[in-house]
C-alpha positions in Angstrom: 0.0 0.0 -0.2 1.4 3.5 -1.0 1.1 6.5 0.9 -0.3 9.7 -1.0 2.2 12.2 -1.7 1.6 15.2 0.7 0.9 18.4 -1.4 3.8 21.0 -1.0 3.0 23.6 1.7 3.0 27.0 0.3 3.7 30.1 2.6 0.6 32.3 3.2 0.7 35.4 1.2 0.8 37.6 4.3 3.8 35.4 5.4 5.5 36.1 2.1 4.7 40.1 2.6 6.1 40.1 5.8 9.5 38.3 4.7 9.8 41.0 1.9 8.9 43.7 4.0 11.9 42.5 6.5 14.3 42.1 3.8 13.3 45.0 1.7 13.0 47.6 4.5 13.6 46.5 8.1 17.0 44.9 7.6 18.4 47.9 5.5 17.3 50.4 7.8 18.7 48.5 11.0 22.0 48.0 9.1 22.4 51.8 8.0 21.0 53.0 11.4 23.3 50.9 13.7 26.2 51.9 11.4 25.6 55.4 11.8 24.6 55.0 15.5 28.2 53.6 16.1 29.7 56.8 14.6 27.3 59.0 17.0 28.2 57.3 20.3 32.0 57.0 19.2 32.7 60.7 18.3 33.4 63.5 20.9 31.3 66.5 21.1 32.0 68.9 18.0 34.1 66.1 16.6 32.9 66.7 13.0 33.2 69.8 11.1 30.9 72.7 12.6 29.0 70.3 14.9 28.8 72.7 17.9 27.4 75.5 15.5 24.8 73.4 14.1 23.7 72.0 17.5 23.4 75.7 18.8 21.1 76.5 15.7 19.2 73.4 16.5 18.8 74.2 20.2 17.6 77.7 19.3 15.2 76.6 16.5 13.7 73.8 18.7 13.2 76.2 21.7 11.1 78.7 19.4 13.6 81.0 17.8 12.9 79.5 14.2 13.7 82.4 11.9 16.4 84.6 13.9 17.8 87.7 12.1 20.9 87.8 9.8 23.8 89.3 12.0 27.4 89.8 11.9 30.4 90.1 14.4 33.1 91.6 12.2 33.4 89.9 9.0 31.6 86.8 10.5 28.1 86.3 9.3 25.7 84.2 11.1 22.4 84.6 13.5 22.2 85.0 17.2 20.5 82.4 19.5 20.3 82.0 23.1 21.7 78.8 24.2 22.9 77.1 27.4 26.5 77.7 28.4 26.6 73.9 28.5 26.6 73.6 24.8 29.5 76.1 24.3 33.0 74.5 24.3 36.3 75.5 22.9 37.9 72.7 20.6 41.4 71.9 21.1 41.9 69.0 18.8 40.3 70.2 15.8 42.9 70.5 12.9 45.6 68.9 15.5 45.6 65.1 14.6 48.3 64.3 17.2 45.9 65.8 20.0 43.4 63.5 21.3 39.8 64.7 22.7 40.7 64.5 26.4 41.6 68.2 26.1 38.0 69.2 25.6 35.4 69.2 28.3 32.1 67.6 27.1 28.7 69.7 27.2 26.7 69.8 30.2 26.9 71.3 33.9 25.6 75.1 33.2 22.1 75.6 31.9 22.6 79.3 31.8 21.6 81.0 28.7 23.7 83.0 26.8 23.6 84.9 23.4 26.0 83.7 20.8 26.6 84.1 17.1 26.1 81.0 15.3 27.4 80.5 11.9 24.8 78.2 11.1 22.1 80.2 12.3 20.5 81.5 8.9 20.1 77.7 7.5 16.5 76.4 6.8 14.9 75.3 10.1 13.2 72.4 9.0 16.2 69.8 9.6 17.0 71.5 12.8 13.5 71.4 14.2 13.5 67.8 13.7 16.6 66.8 15.6 16.8 69.8 18.0 14.2 68.8 20.6 16.5 66.4 22.6 18.8 69.3 23.1 16.0 71.5 24.7 15.1 68.5 27.1 18.8 67.9 27.8 21.5 70.4 27.0 24.4 67.9 27.8 26.1 64.9 26.3 22.8 62.7 26.7 20.7 65.3 24.7 23.6 65.5 22.0 23.7 61.7 21.6 20.0 61.7 21.3 20.0 64.4 18.7 22.8 62.5 16.7 20.7 59.3 16.9 17.7 61.3 15.6 19.6 62.5 12.6 21.2 58.8 12.0 17.7 57.6 11.8 16.6 60.2 9.2 19.5 59.4 7.1 19.2 55.7 7.4 15.3 55.8 6.7 16.2 57.5 3.4 18.7 55.1 2.3 16.4 52.1 3.5 13.5 53.6 1.5 16.0 54.0 -1.6 16.9 50.3 -1.1 13.3 49.2 -1.0 12.3 51.2 -3.9 15.3 49.9 -6.0 14.4 46.4 -5.1 10.9 46.7 -7.0 13.0 47.8 -10.3 12.8 45.2 -13.1 16.6 45.4 -12.7 16.7 45.2 -8.9 20.2 44.4 -8.4 20.5 48.4 -8.6 20.2 48.2 -5.1 23.7 47.0 -4.6 25.0 50.7 -5.8 23.5 52.2 -2.8 26.0 50.4 -0.5 28.7 51.4 -2.5 27.5 54.9 -2.5 27.7 55.0 1.4 31.3 56.2 2.1 32.9 56.5 5.7 32.5 60.4 5.3 28.5 59.8 4.9 28.5 57.4 7.9 30.5 60.0 9.9 28.1 62.7 9.1 25.1 60.8 9.6 26.2 60.2 13.4 26.5 64.1 13.8 24.2 67.0 14.2 24.9 68.3 10.5 22.5 68.4 7.4 25.0 67.4 5.0 24.5 63.6 5.5 20.9 63.9 5.2 21.5 66.1 1.9 23.5 63.3 0.6 20.9 60.4 1.5 18.2 62.7 -0.2 20.4 62.8 -3.5 20.4 58.8 -3.5 16.7 58.8 -2.8 15.8 61.0 -5.7 18.3 59.0 -8.3 16.4 55.8 -7.1 12.9 57.5 -7.3 13.6 59.1 -10.8 14.8 55.8 -11.9 11.8 54.1 -10.9 9.5 56.9 -12.3 11.2 57.6 -15.7 13.1 54.3 -16.7 10.7 51.7 -15.7 7.6 50.4 -17.7 4.9 51.0 -15.2 6.8 53.8 -13.1 4.0 56.5 -14.1 1.3 54.1 -13.1 1.7 51.6 -10.2 4.6 52.5 -8.1 3.2 54.9 -5.5 6.2 54.4 -3.2 8.7 55.8 -6.2 6.7 58.9 -6.5 6.7 59.4 -2.8 10.6 58.6 -2.7 11.1 60.9 -5.4 8.8 63.6 -3.9 10.5 63.5 -0.2 13.9 63.0 -1.2 13.7 66.2 -3.7 12.1 68.1 -1.2 14.8 67.5 1.3 17.5 68.3 -1.0 15.9 71.5 -2.0 15.6 72.4 1.5 18.2 71.5 4.1 21.3 73.7 2.2 21.5 76.9 0.0 23.0 74.7 -2.9 20.1 72.3 -2.9 18.2 73.5 -5.8 21.4 73.4 -8.1 21.8 69.8 -7.2 18.1 69.2 -7.8 18.4 70.7 -11.0 21.4 68.4 -12.0 19.8 65.4 -11.0 16.4 65.7 -12.7 18.0 67.1 -15.9 20.7 63.9 -16.3 17.8 61.4 -15.4 15.4 63.1 -18.1 18.0 62.4 -20.7 17.5 60.2 -23.5 13.9 59.3 -23.1 11.7 59.0 -26.3 9.5 61.7 -27.6 6.4 59.5 -26.6 7.6 59.0 -23.2 8.0 62.9 -22.5 4.4 63.1 -23.8 3.2 60.4 -21.5 5.1 61.8 -18.5 3.5 65.2 -19.4 -0.1 63.7 -19.4 0.3 62.1 -16.0 -1.5 63.5 -13.2 1.0 62.2 -10.6 3.8 64.0 -12.5 2.1 67.3 -12.5 1.2 66.9 -8.7 4.7 66.0 -7.8 6.1 68.9 -10.0 3.9 71.4 -8.3 5.0 70.2 -4.8 8.5 70.2 -5.6 8.3 73.6 -7.3 6.7 75.3 -4.4 9.1 73.5 -2.0 11.9 74.9 -4.2 10.6 78.5 -4.4 10.2 78.5 -0.5 13.7 77.3 0.1 15.2 79.8 -2.6 13.1 82.5 -0.8 14.6 81.5 2.6 18.1 81.5 1.2 17.5 85.1 -0.1 15.5 86.5 2.9 18.2 85.2 5.5 21.2 85.7 3.1 22.0 81.8 3.7 24.6 81.7 1.1 26.6 84.4 2.8 29.9 83.2 4.4 33.0 84.6 5.9 34.9 86.7 3.1 38.3 85.2 2.9 39.5 86.2 -0.5 42.9 86.3 -2.1 43.6 90.0 -1.4 45.5 91.8 -4.6 45.4 88.4 -6.4 42.5 88.1 -8.9 41.8 84.9 -10.6 39.8 84.6 -13.8 37.1 82.0 -14.0 39.3 79.8 -16.2 42.2 80.0 -14.1 40.2 79.4 -11.0 38.8 76.1 -12.7 42.3 75.1 -13.6 43.2 75.0 -10.0 40.3 73.3 -9.2 40.5 70.5 -11.7 44.4 69.9 -11.8 45.0 70.6 -8.0 41.8 70.3 -5.8 40.0 67.4 -7.4 42.7 65.3 -6.3 41.8 66.0 -2.6 38.2 66.0 -3.2 38.3 62.5 -4.5 40.2 61.6 -1.2 37.5 63.6 0.8 34.7 61.7 -0.9 35.7 58.6 0.8 37.0 59.9 4.0 39.0 62.6 5.4 37.2 62.8 8.8 37.1 64.9 11.9 37.9 68.5 10.9 39.7 67.7 7.5 42.6 66.5 9.9 42.0 62.4 9.7 42.8 61.0 6.3 41.9 57.3 6.3 44.6 54.8 5.2 44.8 54.3 1.6 43.8 50.6 1.7 40.1 52.1 2.9 40.0 54.4 0.2 41.0 51.7 -2.5 38.1 49.6 -1.4 35.8 52.4 -2.6 37.8 53.5 -5.8 37.6 49.6 -6.9 34.0 49.3 -6.3 32.7 52.6 -7.7 35.2 52.2 -10.6 34.3 48.7 -11.5 30.5 49.7 -11.6 31.1 52.9 -13.6 33.5 51.3 -16.1 31.1 48.3 -16.7 28.3 50.7 -17.2 30.0 52.8 -19.7 31.2 49.8 -21.7 27.7 47.7 -21.5 25.2 50.4 -21.3 23.0 51.8 -24.3 23.7 55.3 -25.4 21.3 57.0 -23.2 22.3 55.0 -20.2 25.9 55.8 -20.7 25.2 59.3 -20.9 23.4 59.2 -17.8 26.3 57.7 -15.8 29.0 60.0 -17.3 26.8 62.9 -17.1 26.2 62.6 -13.5 29.7 62.0 -12.6 31.0 64.9 -14.7 28.5 67.4 -13.7 28.8 66.4 -10.0 32.5 67.5 -10.1 32.1 70.4 -12.6 28.9 72.1 -11.1 30.2 72.5 -7.5 33.8 73.6 -8.8 32.3 76.2 -11.1 30.3 77.7 -8.1 33.5 77.8 -6.2 35.5 79.3 -9.0 33.0 82.1 -9.4 33.2 83.2 -5.8 37.0 82.3 -5.4 38.0 86.0 -5.1 35.9 86.7 -2.4 35.8 83.3 -0.4 38.9 81.8 -1.6 38.9 77.9 -2.2 36.7 76.6 0.6 35.2 73.4 -1.3 35.3 70.0 0.3 34.7 66.6 -1.2 31.6 66.0 1.1 30.0 69.0 -0.4 30.0 67.1 -4.0 28.6 63.9 -2.6 24.6 64.9 -2.9 25.3 64.7 -6.8 27.9 62.0 -7.0 26.1 59.6 -4.7 23.9 58.8 -7.4 26.6 57.5 -9.7 27.1 53.9 -8.4 23.2 53.6 -8.2 22.7 54.6 -11.7 25.9 52.4 -12.7 24.5 49.4 -11.0 21.1 49.9 -12.7 22.9 50.1 -16.2 25.0 47.0 -15.7 22.0 45.0 -14.7 20.0 46.4 -17.5 22.9 45.2 -19.8 21.9 41.5 -18.8 25.1 40.7 -16.7 22.6 39.6 -13.9 24.9 36.7 -12.4 28.3 38.5 -12.7 26.5 41.6 -11.0 25.3 39.4 -8.0 28.8 38.3 -7.4 30.0 41.7 -7.7 27.7 42.8 -5.3 28.7 40.1 -2.7 32.4 41.1 -3.3 31.4 44.8 -2.7 29.8 44.0 0.7 32.6 41.8 2.0 35.0 44.3 1.1 33.3 47.5 2.3 31.6 46.6 5.2 35.2 45.7 7.1 36.4 48.9 5.4 33.6 50.9 7.2 34.7 49.1 10.6 38.5 49.7 9.8 37.5 53.5 9.2 35.5 53.9 12.5 38.4 52.0 14.6 41.1 54.2 12.9 38.9 57.5 13.6 38.4 56.3 17.3 42.1 55.7 17.8 42.6 59.4 16.5 40.0 60.6 19.0 41.5 58.5 21.8 45.2 58.9 21.4 46.1 61.1 18.8 47.6 60.2 15.5 51.4 59.4 15.6 53.8 61.9 13.5 54.3 61.1 9.8 55.1 57.7 9.3 54.6 56.7 12.8 52.9 53.4 13.8 49.4 53.7 14.8 48.1 51.2 17.5 44.4 49.9 16.9 43.5 49.4 20.3 40.3 51.1 20.3 40.2 50.5 24.4 42.8 52.3 25.2 43.9 56.2 25.2 43.2 59.3 27.0 39.7 60.0 26.0 36.9 57.5 25.8 33.3 57.9 24.4 30.5 58.7 26.5 28.9 55.0 26.2 32.4 53.6 26.5 34.9 52.2 23.5 33.2 48.8 23.3 29.6 50.1 22.2 30.5 51.8 18.9 32.6 48.6 17.9 29.9 46.4 18.9 27.3 48.5 17.1 29.5 48.4 14.1 29.9 44.7 14.0 26.0 44.1 14.3 25.3 46.7 11.5 28.0 45.0 9.2 26.5 41.4 10.0 23.1 42.8 9.1 24.3 44.3 5.8 26.3 41.3 4.8 23.4 39.0 5.5 20.5 41.0 3.9 22.7 41.6 0.8 23.7 37.9 0.6 20.1 36.9 0.7 18.8 39.6 -1.7 21.6 38.5 -4.3 20.6 34.9 -4.0 20.2 33.4 -7.7 16.9 32.1 -6.9 15.7 34.9 -4.8 12.2 36.2 -5.9 11.1 39.0 -3.8 7.5 38.7 -2.7 5.2 42.1 -2.8 7.6 43.5 -5.6 5.7 45.3 -8.3 6.6 43.7 -11.6 6.2 45.2 -15.2 2.7 43.9 -16.4 1.3 43.7 -20.0 -1.0 46.8 -20.4 -4.0 44.6 -20.8 -3.9 43.6 -17.3 -3.6 47.0 -16.0 -7.2 48.7 -15.9 -5.7 51.2 -13.3 -3.6 52.8 -15.6 -4.4 56.3 -17.2 -4.2 56.6 -20.9 -1.0 58.7 -20.9 0.4 56.3 -18.4 -0.5 53.1 -20.7 1.2 55.2 -23.3 4.5 55.3 -21.5 4.1 51.5 -20.6 3.6 51.1 -24.4 6.6 52.9 -25.4 9.0 50.9 -22.9 7.4 47.7 -23.2 6.6 47.5 -27.0 10.3 47.2 -28.6 11.1 44.5 -25.9 7.9 42.5 -26.8 8.7 42.7 -30.7 12.1 41.6 -30.0 11.0 38.5 -28.1 8.5 37.7 -30.9 11.5 37.7 -33.4 13.7 35.6 -31.3 
């Protein structure tokens, strides 16, 4: 007598959806957040560029002084806030890499309000209102750590959301470009009170959102999360810093290149396109209005005196001299530009980004190649041109981190282009190689910077000790805590990327491009956009 074979047990749809949500959203968020949190608890007060100035503005905004009047002390522009004495500290280790952080007294101890000129005091208050409330509740290191963690959560949420949307694309292996885009300087800034990190994350979010909306067959109809991601990423990019509108315009222009004429017409007929455009236009106008009203772009004059550089002359210096420093700073010259990371760590990112970009330029179609090359070229040229125009008044003040809101999209676009070319299996293996290369590099960058703060770096060519448990200074939560957080973050990022690059992995709940006949919810213009992208592919399949 034979026993009937049992029917295979299929997971319940809700289980598949929960698994997909965990892989696509929760694990990426946890990985990025814990990595940024490690930097937040490892860094001394004012251990990143201008953090104390941003903290003072955050305290002032969160305590109700949202729009302080522009002011100056001598040639130093800013705005006045009343802040506790406990948040005002002199910094004796900035620009002195051999000096550890023990020479600075941490915040706390005196809540007496004093009036101070804050150079960041003219910045748009949106970011500062979001992260500043812990400082009002507790103007000491506990409040600073909580404010840093709120900022880290915002940055991690944008990167995780971008990852989630990237995983719904036809070429979902593009998500691997996001990890490559997150360099140590971004993680360092994400663990601080500084709007630069969320500006970088917003650039990545906008690129992923526009890929889904503009380059995917059903982008104009179905993927609401992509439209929301584009809108939120674009709004944040437009708002947090005065250069945001320029970065927004470059990203939008690059992603719009190469669409067919019917695709442009279909996009213009899309109701969602006009809603998104209207909301972003209003946000941009408000942002530019704030910049003009508060003179946010005004910085301390530090010109070259009697020397006058032409635009061409200044650009020559930018390209042939300063770009070398910028490229190093894109990965990590940490602290107050006084802690250059070991070259091996830099090489991990040079290799990863370079591999993706070269493959995209070699294998992509004409439009795709121009997008990758265009975003990379404009990402370097546009900030340099802005600097060259103002160099005679402000001197050369650019840093590599200022370029990242544009350049963060290059490895993402490159990964999408490589996946689109059909190299799916090699790209899976490359992503796994990147993750086992870059995650340890992140841990090495954190450990190296912790040693710099705890012991100071040795003289040139000296031998550095990587004992992060020693030294004259230790983080408020101890030296073990950031290392443990980083290890857990690394394990999560490796495990999630390994799972998501499995050859037989099919993500549940990921919307796929469907035939137009199965999509009654599409508007006529949106159907046309689907037809434009899918019809050539369908004809090719019929002829093969």
